[in-house]
C-alpha positions as CSV (number, residue, x, y, z in Angstrom):
1,M,134.1,173.0,107.5
2,L,136.2,171.5,110.2
3,T,140.1,171.6,110.1
4,P,140.8,167.9,109.7
5,Q,138.1,168.1,106.9
6,R,139.7,171.2,105.1
7,K,143.3,169.7,105.5
8,K,142.1,166.7,103.9
9,K,140.4,168.4,101.0
10,I,143.8,170.6,100.5
11,L,145.6,167.4,100.1
12,E,143.0,166.2,97.8
13,L,143.5,169.3,95.7
14,L,147.2,169.4,95.7
15,A,147.2,165.5,94.3
16,A,145.1,166.7,91.7
17,Q,146.5,170.0,90.9
18,G,150.4,169.7,91.8
19,Q,150.1,173.0,93.6
20,V,147.5,174.9,95.8
21,L,147.8,178.6,96.4
22,S,147.2,179.6,99.6
23,K,144.8,182.8,98.3
24,Q,142.6,180.3,96.3
25,L,142.3,177.5,99.1
26,S,141.2,180.8,101.6
27,E,138.4,182.1,99.0
28,T,137.5,178.1,98.0
29,F,137.1,177.4,102.0
30,A,136.1,180.9,102.9
31,V,138.4,181.3,105.7
32,S,141.4,183.9,106.2
33,E,144.9,183.6,104.6
34,D,146.5,183.0,107.8
35,T,144.3,180.0,108.9
36,V,145.2,178.5,105.3
37,R,149.0,179.0,106.2
38,R,148.3,177.3,109.6
39,D,146.8,174.3,108.1
40,L,149.9,174.4,105.5
41,R,152.3,174.9,108.3
42,E,150.9,172.0,110.1
43,L,150.5,169.3,107.3
44,A,154.4,170.2,106.3
45,A,155.4,169.7,109.9
46,E,153.7,166.3,109.1
47,G,155.7,165.9,105.9
48,L,152.6,165.6,103.6
49,L,153.6,168.9,101.6
50,Q,156.7,171.1,100.7
51,R,155.3,174.9,101.7
52,V,156.7,177.4,99.0
53,H,156.0,181.3,98.5
54,G,152.3,181.5,98.1
55,G,151.1,178.1,98.5
56,A,152.5,174.4,98.6
57,L,153.7,171.6,96.4
58,P,154.1,168.0,97.1
59,A,156.6,167.1,99.5
60,S,159.7,165.0,97.7
61,A,159.5,161.2,99.1
62,A,163.3,161.1,98.1
63,I,164.6,162.6,101.3
64,A,164.4,159.5,103.5
65,T,167.2,157.6,104.3
66,F,170.1,156.4,102.1
67,A,169.2,152.8,102.6
68,E,165.4,153.2,102.4
69,R,165.9,155.2,99.2
70,K,168.3,152.4,97.7
71,N,164.9,150.2,96.6
72,L,163.0,153.5,96.1
73,S,161.4,152.6,92.6
74,L,164.7,150.4,91.9
75,D,163.6,149.2,88.6
76,I,162.9,152.9,87.4
77,K,165.9,154.1,88.0
78,Q,168.2,151.3,86.7
79,R,166.4,152.0,83.3
80,L,167.0,155.6,83.8
81,A,170.5,155.1,84.6
82,R,171.0,152.4,81.3
83,K,169.6,155.4,79.1
84,A,172.0,158.3,81.0
85,A,174.8,156.2,80.7
86,E,174.1,156.5,76.8
87,L,174.6,159.9,76.8
88,I,178.6,159.7,77.9
89,L,181.3,159.9,75.2
90,P,184.5,159.0,75.4
91,G,187.0,161.0,76.5
92,Q,185.1,163.2,78.7
93,V,185.3,164.5,81.9
94,V,182.3,163.4,83.7
95,L,181.2,164.9,87.0
96,I,179.0,162.6,89.2
97,D,176.9,163.5,92.3
98,G,176.4,160.7,95.0
99,G,172.9,159.4,95.4
100,T,171.0,156.1,94.6
101,T,170.3,156.8,91.0
102,T,173.8,157.8,90.1
103,G,175.0,155.0,92.2
104,E,172.9,152.8,89.3
105,L,174.4,154.9,86.4
106,V,178.0,153.9,87.6
107,K,177.2,149.8,87.2
108,C,175.7,151.0,83.5
109,L,179.5,152.1,82.5
110,P,180.9,150.0,79.8
111,L,184.7,148.4,81.1
112,D,186.0,149.7,77.7
113,L,184.8,153.2,78.1
114,H,187.9,156.0,78.5
115,I,186.7,159.0,80.6
116,T,187.5,160.8,83.8
117,V,184.9,160.8,86.5
118,V,185.2,163.3,89.1
119,T,183.3,162.8,92.3
120,H,182.7,163.7,95.7
121,S,181.0,160.6,96.7
122,P,183.3,157.6,97.9
123,G,180.6,155.1,97.0
124,I,180.4,156.3,93.4
125,A,184.7,156.2,93.7
126,L,184.1,152.8,94.7
127,G,182.0,151.6,92.5
128,L,184.9,152.2,89.3
129,I,187.1,150.3,90.9
130,D,187.3,147.7,88.5
131,H,186.9,149.7,85.4
132,P,190.3,149.9,84.0
133,H,189.9,153.1,81.5
134,I,187.8,155.3,83.9
135,D,190.2,157.7,86.0
136,V,188.7,158.5,89.2
137,V,189.1,161.9,91.0
138,L,187.8,161.9,94.5
139,I,187.0,165.3,96.0
140,G,187.6,165.5,99.7
141,G,186.0,167.3,102.5
142,R,183.8,166.4,105.6
143,L,181.6,163.3,105.0
144,Y,178.0,163.8,105.3
145,K,176.7,160.5,106.2
146,H,172.7,160.9,105.2
147,S,173.9,161.2,101.9
148,I,177.6,159.5,102.0
149,V,178.8,162.5,100.2
150,T,181.6,165.1,101.2
151,V,180.6,169.0,101.8
152,G,182.1,171.8,102.9
153,A,184.9,174.3,102.5
154,A,187.3,171.5,101.0
155,T,184.6,170.2,98.8
156,L,183.7,173.7,97.2
157,E,187.6,174.1,96.6
158,G,188.5,171.0,94.9
159,L,185.5,171.7,92.7
160,A,186.7,175.2,91.7
161,K,189.5,174.1,89.8
162,I,187.5,171.3,87.8
163,H,186.0,172.2,83.9
164,A,183.6,169.0,83.2
165,D,182.2,167.9,79.8
166,V,179.0,166.8,81.9
167,C,177.3,166.8,85.6
168,F,174.9,164.1,86.5
169,L,173.2,165.5,89.1
170,G,171.2,163.9,92.2
171,V,168.2,166.1,93.2
172,T,165.3,165.0,95.2
173,G,162.7,167.3,93.5
174,V,162.1,168.7,90.4
175,H,159.8,171.6,89.6
176,A,159.2,173.8,86.5
177,E,158.6,176.4,88.6
178,A,160.4,176.0,92.0
179,G,163.4,174.5,90.3
180,L,165.9,171.8,91.7
181,T,165.6,171.2,95.5
182,T,167.3,168.7,97.9
183,G,166.8,167.9,101.9
184,D,170.0,169.4,103.2
185,F,171.7,173.0,102.9
186,E,175.0,172.1,102.6
187,E,174.1,169.7,100.0
188,S,172.3,172.2,97.9
189,C,175.6,174.4,98.3
190,I,177.5,171.5,96.7
191,K,175.0,170.4,94.0
192,R,174.6,174.0,92.8
193,A,178.7,174.2,93.0
194,L,178.8,171.1,90.9
195,A,176.4,172.1,88.6
196,G,178.2,175.3,87.8
197,R,181.3,173.1,86.6
198,A,180.0,171.2,83.9
199,A,179.3,172.8,80.2
200,E,176.2,170.2,80.5
201,T,174.0,169.2,83.7
202,I,172.1,166.0,83.7
203,V,169.3,164.8,86.1
204,M,168.0,161.5,86.4
205,A,164.4,161.8,88.0
206,S,162.3,158.9,88.9
207,P,158.4,159.7,89.4
208,E,158.5,160.4,93.4
209,K,160.5,163.5,92.3
210,L,159.1,165.2,89.5
211,N,156.9,168.4,90.5
212,T,157.5,167.8,94.2
213,A,160.0,170.1,96.0
214,S,162.2,170.3,99.1
215,P,163.0,172.3,101.7
216,W,166.6,173.5,99.7
217,A,167.1,175.1,96.6
218,I,170.0,174.3,94.4
219,G,168.9,176.5,91.6
220,D,166.4,177.3,88.9
221,I,165.5,174.6,86.3
222,S,167.8,176.5,83.5
223,L,170.4,174.7,85.6
224,V,169.1,171.5,83.8
225,N,170.1,170.6,80.1
226,T,168.8,167.3,80.2
227,L,165.8,165.6,82.0
228,V,165.9,161.7,82.0
229,V,162.4,160.7,83.1
230,A,160.9,157.0,83.1
231,K,159.0,156.1,79.8
232,E,155.5,155.6,82.0
233,T,155.8,159.4,83.4
234,E,152.3,161.0,82.3
235,E,152.5,163.4,79.4
236,Q,150.7,166.4,81.1
237,V,154.1,166.5,83.5
238,L,156.6,167.1,80.8
239,P,155.9,170.2,78.5
240,P,156.5,172.8,81.3
241,F,159.9,171.7,81.2
242,A,160.5,171.5,77.5
243,E,158.9,175.2,77.7
244,R,161.7,176.1,79.9
245,G,164.3,174.5,77.2
246,V,165.0,171.3,79.1
247,G,165.7,168.2,76.9
248,V,163.8,165.2,78.0
249,V,165.0,161.7,77.2
250,T,162.7,158.5,78.1
251,G,164.2,155.8,79.3
């Protein structure tokens, strides 16, 4: 089998199975694991998959620019945001990560809701200026323009003082085994800190994020208490999350 044919088959297996293992591919194609690793490396360089230890996972489509991501699965993001907004209780301290889905979340918050929002996203903060009963605490730091959030030592220091009731965490990849991932190293550190400062962490996962991975690990799937997913999510996708103690809510 020629290399282009082998790569095409790898992508087909990845789409069908949700993951591929280097050892199994080596046996399937009767080639060395070095050859398989080279194929995976080249496919990863084209953005067609995400290499992980022992094989590969589908690459998340959610690492495009903020403007591109804003309209990706917009209808589903709006539905997830409405469902997630129902999980917020009056009087809570709520950590809200930056992102296009969390941007939809703040649009769904009732004007009579009394909460405190802590965020490192200028966009999230600005989205709440017309909510008279929501106090907003904006965490500073260096502005990471790709995601329009602050990152760095100052951001971590500001978060260290917070004890929140709930955190709405933005991620680009959600996988039962590979955990939560994102496309930038500094962002992964901030997101890990966000989850660590809340009693409960909620992730809104549109279809392009489920069972995919990005280069930088935020943490194990156990960081998540509740996963909010689209009602049309395929049934076989969800049991691995439930088996790991993650609550699943559909919207």
